[in-house]
VOGU-3710 file (C-alpha; in Angstrom, 3 decimals, decimal comma):
1> mlivdthahi> 4,392/19,445/-4,662  4,904/15,864/-5,987  2,000/13,650/-4,919  2,042/9,867/-5,324  -0,886/7,596/-4,524  0,740/4,543/-2,927  -2,475/2,566/-2,514  -4,928/2,107/-5,398  -6,875/-1,003/-6,244  -8,028/-1,430/-9,886
11> yaadekkypp> -10,679/-3,614/-11,436  -10,916/-4,458/-15,107  -13,999/-3,711/-17,170  -13,432/-6,798/-19,290  -14,256/-9,706/-16,903  -13,800/-12,312/-19,714  -10,211/-11,340/-20,137  -9,651/-10,802/-16,407  -12,114/-13,066/-14,589  -12,797/-12,503/-10,956
21> idkplrppeg> -12,858/-15,076/-8,227  -16,163/-16,561/-7,027  -18,203/-13,990/-5,048  -15,759/-11,092/-5,446  -15,990/-7,936/-3,480  -17,196/-5,354/-6,010  -16,923/-1,556/-6,090  -20,513/-0,331/-5,788  -20,253/2,151/-8,591  -18,174/0,023/-10,909
31> katvedlraa> -15,886/2,902/-11,890  -12,527/1,473/-10,677  -10,517/0,679/-13,872  -6,929/1,981/-14,315  -8,412/4,676/-16,571  -10,742/5,725/-13,758  -7,938/5,912/-11,447  -5,961/8,006/-13,810  -8,859/10,485/-14,078  -9,072/10,713/-10,312
41> crgngveaac> -5,369/11,285/-10,038  -5,307/13,994/-12,789  -8,293/15,718/-11,187  -6,522/15,994/-7,891  -2,930/16,765/-8,908  -1,598/13,296/-8,198  1,336/12,443/-10,515  1,794/8,744/-10,035  0,201/5,728/-8,394  0,980/2,268/-7,090
51> liqtstfyrf> -1,376/-0,308/-8,479  -2,124/-2,764/-5,613  -3,237/-6,328/-6,589  -6,931/-6,659/-5,610  -6,980/-9,958/-3,775  -10,671/-9,649/-2,886  -11,467/-9,662/-6,636  -8,583/-11,578/-8,329  -6,788/-13,421/-5,447  -3,371/-14,445/-6,875
61> dnryvcdaar> -4,219/-13,746/-10,523  -2,017/-10,715/-11,124  -2,641/-10,322/-14,898  -4,612/-7,121/-14,733  -2,298/-5,253/-12,441  0,684/-6,435/-14,399  -0,792/-5,427/-17,753  -1,865/-2,058/-16,454  1,537/-1,315/-14,903  3,421/-2,497/-18,033
71> adpdwtagvc> 1,240/-0,359/-20,223  1,803/2,971/-18,360  5,232/2,774/-16,740  5,646/6,616/-16,582  2,938/6,990/-13,920  2,279/3,514/-12,454  4,120/0,871/-10,411  2,690/-2,473/-9,971  2,405/-4,241/-6,648  1,562/-7,976/-6,929
81> tldpddphsp> 0,329/-10,520/-4,402  1,652/-14,071/-4,614  0,812/-17,330/-2,791  3,476/-18,085/-0,215  2,479/-21,759/-0,267  3,263/-22,049/-4,011  6,859/-22,986/-4,753  6,565/-21,236/-8,157  5,814/-17,838/-6,522  9,408/-16,543/-6,311
91> gllrqyvrds> 9,960/-17,294/-9,964  6,743/-15,528/-10,826  7,856/-12,496/-8,848  11,128/-12,249/-10,700  9,240/-12,574/-13,985  6,722/-9,771/-13,037  9,606/-7,468/-12,001  11,526/-8,223/-15,240  8,550/-7,917/-17,665  5,650/-6,024/-16,057
101> nvkgmrsipa> 6,863/-2,870/-14,190  6,207/-4,584/-10,866  7,974/-2,631/-8,135  6,535/-4,204/-5,014  4,863/-7,270/-3,585  2,111/-7,431/-1,005  3,072/-10,038/1,536  0,543/-12,087/3,509  0,875/-14,990/5,855  1,016/-18,513/4,581
111> rdgrlahpgv> -1,984/-20,817/4,613  -1,171/-22,077/8,112  -1,341/-18,490/9,479  2,489/-17,948/9,866  4,343/-14,961/8,486  7,679/-16,375/9,646  7,180/-19,186/7,152  9,594/-20,787/4,588  7,303/-19,733/1,727  7,060/-16,086/2,903
121> ealwraaqev> 10,803/-16,008/3,487  11,458/-17,303/-0,093  9,379/-14,426/-1,456  11,078/-11,848/0,714  14,488/-13,206/-0,393  13,459/-12,889/-3,998  12,211/-9,408/-3,441  15,470/-8,404/-1,802  17,429/-9,910/-4,738  15,520/-7,976/-7,378
131> givinalvgp> 15,381/-4,801/-5,401  11,634/-4,261/-4,906  9,557/-3,182/-1,871  7,586/-5,549/0,393  4,129/-4,351/1,530  3,392/-6,317/4,707  -0,427/-6,823/5,161  -0,664/-8,001/8,782  -2,516/-7,266/11,969  -1,029/-6,565/15,398
141> ekageleqml> -1,197/-10,274/16,260  1,658/-10,806/13,809  3,928/-8,178/15,317  6,347/-10,722/16,778  6,731/-12,623/13,520  7,119/-9,329/11,547  9,908/-8,415/13,921  11,600/-11,724/13,155  11,245/-11,110/9,435  12,484/-7,510/9,627
151> grfselrvvl> 15,475/-8,633/11,512  16,297/-11,401/9,004  15,875/-9,110/6,007  17,269/-5,882/7,453  18,276/-4,628/3,985  14,857/-5,075/2,462  12,587/-2,092/2,191  9,253/-2,988/3,883  6,069/-0,944/4,106  3,456/-1,632/6,796
161> dhcmnpklgp> 0,108/-1,646/4,888  -2,550/0,464/6,624  -0,447/0,492/9,839  -2,036/-2,723/10,983  -5,528/-1,281/10,585  -6,049/0,219/14,096  -9,768/0,150/14,955  -11,541/2,270/17,413  -12,372/0,335/20,567  -10,523/-1,548/23,356
171> tfdetvetvv> -7,466/-2,520/21,149  -6,972/0,763/19,413  -4,290/2,275/21,596  -2,504/-1,058/21,815  -2,402/-1,453/18,045  -1,103/2,122/17,542  1,660/1,537/20,181  2,622/-1,739/18,404  3,029/0,123/15,196  5,071/2,850/16,995
181> rlarfrnlha> 7,272/0,189/18,659  8,119/-1,384/15,218  9,519/1,966/14,122  12,910/0,908/15,537  13,359/-1,208/12,361  14,846/1,312/10,098  13,817/-0,594/6,966  10,143/-0,387/7,860  7,915/2,365/6,501  4,382/3,343/7,534
191> kltfvptssa> 1,574/3,609/5,041  -0,829/6,099/6,673  -3,898/4,878/4,771  -5,794/3,990/7,896  -7,052/7,468/8,667  -10,352/7,244/6,759  -10,696/3,388/6,978  -10,400/3,456/10,790  -12,363/6,610/11,406  -15,862/6,493/12,868
201> tgypcadmhg> -16,746/9,771/11,074  -16,540/11,331/7,620  -14,145/14,016/6,533  -11,815/15,190/8,041  -11,607/12,071/10,206  -10,404/14,035/13,182  -10,667/10,998/15,487  -7,582/9,544/13,721  -5,517/12,667/13,523  -3,742/11,996/16,896
211> acmriagayg> -2,857/8,431/16,000  -1,542/9,423/12,553  0,686/12,196/13,951  1,908/9,719/16,622  2,924/7,213/14,095  4,344/9,740/11,645  6,429/11,123/14,416  7,807/7,804/15,380  8,842/6,847/11,808  9,777/10,323/10,502
221> aercvwgsdf> 8,286/11,669/7,291  11,065/10,062/5,282  9,492/6,680/6,221  5,873/7,524/5,720  3,572/7,568/2,721  0,026/8,491/1,713  -2,372/6,443/-0,373  -5,928/7,078/-1,550  -7,543/3,733/-0,909  -9,072/3,981/-4,372
231> pndlwtpnvt> -11,839/3,116/-5,305  -13,071/5,278/-2,402  -16,775/4,308/-2,770  -15,848/0,839/-1,694  -12,874/1,224/0,701  -13,647/4,632/2,276  -17,398/5,125/1,575  -17,553/8,168/3,980  -14,477/9,951/2,461  -13,914/10,777/-1,203
241> faehlrifth> -10,494/10,663/-2,965  -10,267/14,411/-2,831  -11,205/14,561/0,833  -8,672/11,894/1,755  -5,984/13,846/-0,001  -7,076/17,099/1,630  -6,702/15,520/5,064  -3,047/15,237/4,220  -2,549/18,432/2,344  -4,464/20,723/4,721
251> dlpfkeadra> -5,915/19,191/7,896  -3,044/17,288/9,498  -0,572/19,703/11,128  2,615/18,576/9,355  5,513/20,793/8,668  5,535/21,584/4,962  8,798/19,664/4,342  7,391/16,652/6,054  4,157/16,938/4,152  6,110/16,926/0,840
261> rilgetanrl> 7,905/13,722/1,959  4,748/11,934/2,956  2,758/12,875/-0,017  5,319/12,100/-2,677  9,045/12,067/-2,002  9,284/8,949/0,067  7,062/7,031/-2,446  9,110/8,338/-5,314  12,225/6,863/-3,618  10,580/3,570/-2,775
271> wfggklrdag> 8,715/2,586/-5,890  9,887/4,909/-8,670  13,630/5,027/-8,165  13,450/8,807/-7,597  12,683/9,330/-11,213  9,365/11,107/-11,023  9,382/14,762/-12,054  8,509/17,219/-9,404  5,054/18,479/-10,278  5,598/21,781/-8,573
//
């Protein structure tokens, strides 16, 4: 089965070449370079990975993710993050796509809090022109604005990062239902990475299985993807890389054809142009 990790953050060992922001959020073990990710992928049968710009470490400085993606195009796809308030950002996006194996952009609201903002729209327009994927990193409070953007850019492929991060508590069911409601937009895809990040337990995160199956059922496996949340000692401290993968390979009751789509086939189509070799 082809397996693609659609959500891995990487951190450079050389902080002189790739300086972090002031007071960055650091992985506790410090083993989170692209080489460390490759070792984790190889050890778990994962064939390719999307390198997600680490905003909590580099903010809008995309040099490390671009360099890493450009150096290993056979198994990586870069996903940058750009400042929607900077008028130079659409041009940078085009440059990254042209020169650095960037296949996606993580989209965040503008400085004033709006997602339906001219700067965000300019970046989505550029993404649509160059044919890459938008990863929308928003919470349920932005659902209305996301609907506006999805309607305006109906041909643009969009992935909902972490499915709006549903958290156990009084808003959990409402958040899940918001994500389900958004499934009516056929250009929107669900990144099911919230299972360990939202769970109150360790492996197998059974308290999130129902929500995951509910969302996957609404979108269909052809619009769902898996991602590891690497480095797991930072982002999923109660669940390892291998355990997170096993939740999707063994514990969630997917049909095998759907499991194959969620674990690799959908990601192959979105970020790798369908060019990845089936590892089976």
